[in-house]
Jmol script that loads the backbone (N, CA, C; Angstrom):
load data "model"
ATOM      1  N   UNK A   1      35.285  43.699  85.795  1.00  0.00           N
ATOM      2  CA  UNK A   1      35.364  42.385  86.384  1.00  0.00           C
ATOM      3  C   UNK A   1      35.121  42.464  87.897  1.00  0.00           C
ATOM      4  N   UNK A   2      35.637  43.508  88.527  1.00  0.00           N
ATOM      5  CA  UNK A   2      35.437  43.665  89.964  1.00  0.00           C
ATOM      6  C   UNK A   2      33.953  43.792  90.288  1.00  0.00           C
ATOM      7  N   UNK A   3      33.232  44.515  89.452  1.00  0.00           N
ATOM      8  CA  UNK A   3      31.798  44.683  89.671  1.00  0.00           C
ATOM      9  C   UNK A   3      31.082  43.343  89.574  1.00  0.00           C
ATOM     10  N   UNK A   4      31.518  42.500  88.652  1.00  0.00           N
ATOM     11  CA  UNK A   4      30.918  41.176  88.515  1.00  0.00           C
ATOM     12  C   UNK A   4      31.180  40.329  89.752  1.00  0.00           C
ATOM     13  N   UNK A   5      32.382  40.408  90.285  1.00  0.00           N
ATOM     14  CA  UNK A   5      32.733  39.625  91.473  1.00  0.00           C
ATOM     15  C   UNK A   5      31.886  40.062  92.664  1.00  0.00           C
ATOM     16  N   UNK A   6      31.763  41.388  92.848  1.00  0.00           N
ATOM     17  CA  UNK A   6      30.948  41.908  93.949  1.00  0.00           C
ATOM     18  C   UNK A   6      29.489  41.498  93.751  1.00  0.00           C
ATOM     19  N   UNK A   7      29.001  41.609  92.534  1.00  0.00           N
ATOM     20  CA  UNK A   7      27.611  41.252  92.260  1.00  0.00           C
ATOM     21  C   UNK A   7      27.365  39.773  92.540  1.00  0.00           C
ATOM     22  N   UNK A   8      28.304  38.932  92.170  1.00  0.00           N
ATOM     23  CA  UNK A   8      28.158  37.499  92.457  1.00  0.00           C
ATOM     24  C   UNK A   8      28.172  37.239  93.963  1.00  0.00           C
ATOM     25  N   UNK A   9      29.057  37.943  94.668  1.00  0.00           N
ATOM     26  CA  UNK A   9      29.165  37.749  96.106  1.00  0.00           C
ATOM     27  C   UNK A   9      27.927  38.230  96.843  1.00  0.00           C
ATOM     28  N   UNK A  10      27.287  39.283  96.345  1.00  0.00           N
ATOM     29  CA  UNK A  10      26.111  39.835  97.014  1.00  0.00           C
ATOM     30  C   UNK A  10      24.801  39.325  96.439  1.00  0.00           C
ATOM     31  N   UNK A  11      24.880  38.522  95.377  1.00  0.00           N
ATOM     32  CA  UNK A  11      23.670  37.958  94.796  1.00  0.00           C
ATOM     33  C   UNK A  11      22.947  38.890  93.834  1.00  0.00           C
ATOM     34  N   UNK A  12      23.570  40.003  93.451  1.00  0.00           N
ATOM     35  CA  UNK A  12      22.958  40.930  92.504  1.00  0.00           C
ATOM     36  C   UNK A  12      23.269  40.479  91.075  1.00  0.00           C
ATOM     37  N   UNK A  13      22.366  40.770  90.175  1.00  0.00           N
ATOM     38  CA  UNK A  13      22.578  40.421  88.771  1.00  0.00           C
ATOM     39  C   UNK A  13      23.339  41.550  88.077  1.00  0.00           C
ATOM     40  N   UNK A  14      24.295  41.180  87.249  1.00  0.00           N
ATOM     41  CA  UNK A  14      25.050  42.143  86.466  1.00  0.00           C
ATOM     42  C   UNK A  14      24.573  42.032  85.022  1.00  0.00           C
ATOM     43  N   UNK A  15      24.195  43.155  84.388  1.00  0.00           N
ATOM     44  CA  UNK A  15      23.717  43.056  83.012  1.00  0.00           C
ATOM     45  C   UNK A  15      24.826  42.593  82.073  1.00  0.00           C
ATOM     46  N   UNK A  16      24.490  41.669  81.203  1.00  0.00           N
ATOM     47  CA  UNK A  16      25.444  41.209  80.206  1.00  0.00           C
ATOM     48  C   UNK A  16      25.381  42.148  79.017  1.00  0.00           C
ATOM     49  N   UNK A  17      26.253  41.939  78.062  1.00  0.00           N
ATOM     50  CA  UNK A  17      26.313  42.801  76.874  1.00  0.00           C
ATOM     51  C   UNK A  17      24.973  42.819  76.148  1.00  0.00           C
ATOM     52  N   UNK A  18      24.272  41.683  76.109  1.00  0.00           N
ATOM     53  CA  UNK A  18      22.993  41.602  75.406  1.00  0.00           C
ATOM     54  C   UNK A  18      21.898  42.400  76.133  1.00  0.00           C
ATOM     55  N   UNK A  19      22.026  42.569  77.438  1.00  0.00           N
ATOM     56  CA  UNK A  19      21.002  43.243  78.229  1.00  0.00           C
ATOM     57  C   UNK A  19      21.173  44.762  78.270  1.00  0.00           C
ATOM     58  N   UNK A  20      22.262  45.289  77.751  1.00  0.00           N
ATOM     59  CA  UNK A  20      22.496  46.718  77.775  1.00  0.00           C
ATOM     60  C   UNK A  20      21.609  47.420  76.753  1.00  0.00           C
ATOM     61  N   UNK A  21      21.147  48.608  77.107  1.00  0.00           N
ATOM     62  CA  UNK A  21      20.353  49.399  76.173  1.00  0.00           C
ATOM     63  C   UNK A  21      21.288  49.988  75.115  1.00  0.00           C
ATOM     64  N   UNK A  22      20.757  50.423  73.986  1.00  0.00           N
ATOM     65  CA  UNK A  22      21.625  51.032  72.968  1.00  0.00           C
ATOM     66  C   UNK A  22      22.417  52.229  73.507  1.00  0.00           C
ATOM     67  N   UNK A  23      21.790  53.022  74.392  1.00  0.00           N
ATOM     68  CA  UNK A  23      22.496  54.165  74.970  1.00  0.00           C
ATOM     69  C   UNK A  23      23.658  53.697  75.844  1.00  0.00           C
ATOM     70  N   UNK A  24      23.447  52.642  76.625  1.00  0.00           N
ATOM     71  CA  UNK A  24      24.507  52.117  77.480  1.00  0.00           C
ATOM     72  C   UNK A  24      25.655  51.556  76.638  1.00  0.00           C
ATOM     73  N   UNK A  25      25.306  50.879  75.537  1.00  0.00           N
ATOM     74  CA  UNK A  25      26.343  50.344  74.653  1.00  0.00           C
ATOM     75  C   UNK A  25      27.170  51.481  74.061  1.00  0.00           C
ATOM     76  N   UNK A  26      26.487  52.563  73.630  1.00  0.00           N
ATOM     77  CA  UNK A  26      27.191  53.712  73.067  1.00  0.00           C
ATOM     78  C   UNK A  26      28.133  54.319  74.092  1.00  0.00           C
ATOM     79  N   UNK A  27      27.633  54.531  75.313  1.00  0.00           N
ATOM     80  CA  UNK A  27      28.461  55.130  76.368  1.00  0.00           C
ATOM     81  C   UNK A  27      29.682  54.257  76.683  1.00  0.00           C
ATOM     82  N   UNK A  28      29.472  52.962  76.692  1.00  0.00           N
ATOM     83  CA  UNK A  28      30.561  52.037  76.979  1.00  0.00           C
ATOM     84  C   UNK A  28      31.651  52.133  75.909  1.00  0.00           C
ATOM     85  N   UNK A  29      31.261  52.137  74.643  1.00  0.00           N
ATOM     86  CA  UNK A  29      32.214  52.239  73.554  1.00  0.00           C
ATOM     87  C   UNK A  29      32.905  53.605  73.533  1.00  0.00           C
ATOM     88  N   UNK A  30      32.139  54.660  73.834  1.00  0.00           N
ATOM     89  CA  UNK A  30      32.702  56.009  73.861  1.00  0.00           C
ATOM     90  C   UNK A  30      33.775  56.114  74.940  1.00  0.00           C
ATOM     91  N   UNK A  31      33.500  55.574  76.116  1.00  0.00           N
ATOM     92  CA  UNK A  31      34.461  55.614  77.216  1.00  0.00           C
ATOM     93  C   UNK A  31      35.706  54.808  76.871  1.00  0.00           C
ATOM     94  N   UNK A  32      35.512  53.672  76.252  1.00  0.00           N
ATOM     95  CA  UNK A  32      36.645  52.829  75.874  1.00  0.00           C
ATOM     96  C   UNK A  32      37.528  53.529  74.847  1.00  0.00           C
ATOM     97  N   UNK A  33      36.917  54.213  73.878  1.00  0.00           N
ATOM     98  CA  UNK A  33      37.717  54.881  72.849  1.00  0.00           C
ATOM     99  C   UNK A  33      38.589  55.972  73.467  1.00  0.00           C
ATOM    100  N   UNK A  34      38.055  56.685  74.454  1.00  0.00           N
ATOM    101  CA  UNK A  34      38.856  57.697  75.132  1.00  0.00           C
ATOM    102  C   UNK A  34      39.980  57.079  75.930  1.00  0.00           C
ATOM    103  N   UNK A  35      39.710  55.965  76.573  1.00  0.00           N
ATOM    104  CA  UNK A  35      40.729  55.283  77.358  1.00  0.00           C
ATOM    105  C   UNK A  35      41.864  54.759  76.506  1.00  0.00           C
ATOM    106  N   UNK A  36      41.549  54.314  75.302  1.00  0.00           N
ATOM    107  CA  UNK A  36      42.578  53.794  74.413  1.00  0.00           C
ATOM    108  C   UNK A  36      43.511  54.895  73.932  1.00  0.00           C
ATOM    109  N   UNK A  37      43.012  56.109  73.831  1.00  0.00           N
ATOM    110  CA  UNK A  37      43.820  57.236  73.356  1.00  0.00           C
ATOM    111  C   UNK A  37      44.655  57.848  74.469  1.00  0.00           C
ATOM    112  N   UNK A  38      44.163  57.795  75.697  1.00  0.00           N
ATOM    113  CA  UNK A  38      44.781  58.509  76.810  1.00  0.00           C
ATOM    114  C   UNK A  38      46.216  58.140  77.106  1.00  0.00           C
ATOM    115  N   UNK A  39      46.519  56.857  77.159  1.00  0.00           N
ATOM    116  CA  UNK A  39      47.868  56.418  77.479  1.00  0.00           C
ATOM    117  C   UNK A  39      48.886  56.854  76.443  1.00  0.00           C
ATOM    118  N   UNK A  40      48.505  56.756  75.170  1.00  0.00           N
ATOM    119  CA  UNK A  40      49.418  57.151  74.098  1.00  0.00           C
ATOM    120  C   UNK A  40      49.659  58.657  74.130  1.00  0.00           C
ATOM    121  N   UNK A  41      48.601  59.423  74.373  1.00  0.00           N
ATOM    122  CA  UNK A  41      48.739  60.878  74.428  1.00  0.00           C
ATOM    123  C   UNK A  41      49.632  61.282  75.594  1.00  0.00           C
ATOM    124  N   UNK A  42      49.455  60.638  76.732  1.00  0.00           N
ATOM    125  CA  UNK A  42      50.276  60.965  77.904  1.00  0.00           C
ATOM    126  C   UNK A  42      51.737  60.618  77.647  1.00  0.00           C
ATOM    127  N   UNK A  43      51.988  59.457  77.064  1.00  0.00           N
ATOM    128  CA  UNK A  43      53.360  59.040  76.793  1.00  0.00           C
ATOM    129  C   UNK A  43      54.044  59.993  75.815  1.00  0.00           C
ATOM    130  N   UNK A  44      53.293  60.501  74.851  1.00  0.00           N
ATOM    131  CA  UNK A  44      53.878  61.415  73.865  1.00  0.00           C
ATOM    132  C   UNK A  44      54.293  62.737  74.511  1.00  0.00           C
ATOM    133  N   UNK A  45      53.600  63.141  75.576  1.00  0.00           N
ATOM    134  CA  UNK A  45      53.904  64.411  76.248  1.00  0.00           C
ATOM    135  C   UNK A  45      55.088  64.308  77.204  1.00  0.00           C
ATOM    136  N   UNK A  46      55.356  63.123  77.728  1.00  0.00           N
ATOM    137  CA  UNK A  46      56.396  62.976  78.743  1.00  0.00           C
ATOM    138  C   UNK A  46      57.795  63.038  78.138  1.00  0.00           C
ATOM    139  N   UNK A  47      58.705  63.651  78.864  1.00  0.00           N
ATOM    140  CA  UNK A  47      60.105  63.669  78.436  1.00  0.00           C
ATOM    141  C   UNK A  47      60.732  62.315  78.752  1.00  0.00           C
ATOM    142  N   UNK A  48      61.868  62.036  78.144  1.00  0.00           N
ATOM    143  CA  UNK A  48      62.562  60.777  78.390  1.00  0.00           C
ATOM    144  C   UNK A  48      62.940  60.648  79.867  1.00  0.00           C
ATOM    145  N   UNK A  49      63.362  61.744  80.478  1.00  0.00           N
ATOM    146  CA  UNK A  49      63.754  61.709  81.893  1.00  0.00           C
ATOM    147  C   UNK A  49      62.554  61.387  82.787  1.00  0.00           C
ATOM    148  N   UNK A  50      61.401  61.966  82.482  1.00  0.00           N
ATOM    149  CA  UNK A  50      60.206  61.721  83.288  1.00  0.00           C
ATOM    150  C   UNK A  50      59.738  60.269  83.121  1.00  0.00           C
ATOM    151  N   UNK A  51      59.787  59.751  81.878  1.00  0.00           N
ATOM    152  CA  UNK A  51      59.411  58.344  81.651  1.00  0.00           C
ATOM    153  C   UNK A  51      60.328  57.415  82.434  1.00  0.00           C
ATOM    154  N   UNK A  52      61.630  57.750  82.456  1.00  0.00           N
ATOM    155  CA  UNK A  52      62.601  56.929  83.186  1.00  0.00           C
ATOM    156  C   UNK A  52      62.310  56.956  84.683  1.00  0.00           C
ATOM    157  N   UNK A  53      61.971  58.132  85.193  1.00  0.00           N
ATOM    158  CA  UNK A  53      61.641  58.284  86.607  1.00  0.00           C
ATOM    159  C   UNK A  53      60.412  57.446  86.975  1.00  0.00           C
ATOM    160  N   UNK A  54      59.400  57.497  86.133  1.00  0.00           N
ATOM    161  CA  UNK A  54      58.170  56.732  86.377  1.00  0.00           C
ATOM    162  C   UNK A  54      58.467  55.235  86.333  1.00  0.00           C
ATOM    163  N   UNK A  55      59.298  54.805  85.373  1.00  0.00           N
ATOM    164  CA  UNK A  55      59.647  53.396  85.245  1.00  0.00           C
ATOM    165  C   UNK A  55      60.435  52.894  86.453  1.00  0.00           C
ATOM    166  N   UNK A  56      61.363  53.727  86.948  1.00  0.00           N
ATOM    167  CA  UNK A  56      62.145  53.334  88.133  1.00  0.00           C
ATOM    168  C   UNK A  56      61.246  53.183  89.354  1.00  0.00           C
ATOM    169  N   UNK A  57      60.302  54.113  89.509  1.00  0.00           N
ATOM    170  CA  UNK A  57      59.386  54.055  90.639  1.00  0.00           C
ATOM    171  C   UNK A  57      58.520  52.794  90.560  1.00  0.00           C
ATOM    172  N   UNK A  58      58.055  52.458  89.369  1.00  0.00           N
ATOM    173  CA  UNK A  58      57.228  51.264  89.181  1.00  0.00           C
ATOM    174  C   UNK A  58      58.026  49.996  89.471  1.00  0.00           C
ATOM    175  N   UNK A  59      59.272  49.950  89.003  1.00  0.00           N
ATOM    176  CA  UNK A  59      60.116  48.778  89.252  1.00  0.00           C
ATOM    177  C   UNK A  59      60.380  48.608  90.739  1.00  0.00           C
ATOM    178  N   UNK A  60      60.645  49.715  91.422  1.00  0.00           N
ATOM    179  CA  UNK A  60      60.892  49.647  92.865  1.00  0.00           C
ATOM    180  C   UNK A  60      59.658  49.138  93.598  1.00  0.00           C
ATOM    181  N   UNK A  61      58.478  49.565  93.162  1.00  0.00           N
ATOM    182  CA  UNK A  61      57.244  49.105  93.795  1.00  0.00           C
ATOM    183  C   UNK A  61      57.025  47.614  93.551  1.00  0.00           C
ATOM    184  N   UNK A  62      57.354  47.146  92.342  1.00  0.00           N
ATOM    185  CA  UNK A  62      57.182  45.715  92.034  1.00  0.00           C
ATOM    186  C   UNK A  62      58.112  44.847  92.866  1.00  0.00           C
ATOM    187  N   UNK A  63      59.322  45.318  93.100  1.00  0.00           N
ATOM    188  CA  UNK A  63      60.315  44.528  93.816  1.00  0.00           C
ATOM    189  C   UNK A  63      60.294  44.754  95.323  1.00  0.00           C
ATOM    190  N   UNK A  64      59.486  45.662  95.806  1.00  0.00           N
ATOM    191  CA  UNK A  64      59.469  46.037  97.220  1.00  0.00           C
ATOM    192  C   UNK A  64      59.266  44.833  98.139  1.00  0.00           C
ATOM    193  N   UNK A  65      58.310  43.979  97.843  1.00  0.00           N
ATOM    194  CA  UNK A  65      57.990  42.858  98.722  1.00  0.00           C
ATOM    195  C   UNK A  65      58.750  41.585  98.365  1.00  0.00           C
ATOM    196  N   UNK A  66      59.690  41.661  97.458  1.00  0.00           N
ATOM    197  CA  UNK A  66      60.419  40.479  97.029  1.00  0.00           C
ATOM    198  C   UNK A  66      61.699  40.228  97.848  1.00  0.00           C
ATOM    199  N   UNK A  67      61.964  41.087  98.812  1.00  0.00           N
ATOM    200  CA  UNK A  67      63.102  40.852  99.677  1.00  0.00           C
ATOM    201  C   UNK A  67      64.331  41.656  99.313  1.00  0.00           C
ATOM    202  N   UNK A  68      64.325  42.317  98.164  1.00  0.00           N
ATOM    203  CA  UNK A  68      65.445  43.181  97.806  1.00  0.00           C
ATOM    204  C   UNK A  68      64.898  44.366  97.021  1.00  0.00           C
ATOM    205  N   UNK A  69      65.615  45.427  97.069  1.00  0.00           N
ATOM    206  CA  UNK A  69      65.127  46.682  96.505  1.00  0.00           C
ATOM    207  C   UNK A  69      65.971  47.113  95.315  1.00  0.00           C
ATOM    208  N   UNK A  70      65.326  47.622  94.282  1.00  0.00           N
ATOM    209  CA  UNK A  70      66.058  48.134  93.115  1.00  0.00           C
ATOM    210  C   UNK A  70      66.820  49.408  93.499  1.00  0.00           C
ATOM    211  N   UNK A  71      66.318  50.144  94.479  1.00  0.00           N
ATOM    212  CA  UNK A  71      66.961  51.379  94.907  1.00  0.00           C
ATOM    213  C   UNK A  71      68.248  51.109  95.676  1.00  0.00           C
ATOM    214  N   UNK A  72      68.377  49.940  96.286  1.00  0.00           N
ATOM    215  CA  UNK A  72      69.559  49.616  97.103  1.00  0.00           C
ATOM    216  C   UNK A  72      70.769  49.319  96.246  1.00  0.00           C
ATOM    217  N   UNK A  73      70.584  49.036  94.979  1.00  0.00           N
ATOM    218  CA  UNK A  73      71.701  48.674  94.105  1.00  0.00           C
ATOM    219  C   UNK A  73      72.392  49.861  93.540  1.00  0.00           C
TER     220      UNK A  73
END
end "model"
wireframe off; spacefill off
backbone 0.3
color backbone group
């Protein structure tokens, strides 16, 4: 989506799904299939403590600009 926004802003054309070559379509699907597997594989490897640590860090980042901190509690 970011590429589309930049292309619109600069006046460049972005190929639509119909304009992609068969090789480009294959590469796109291949990359997507790997991306769909990656998160699940990573989560399966993490320990409960590490997942909790990552979740706390993410929550603190989300609340950072909201005027109060999850770490302060």
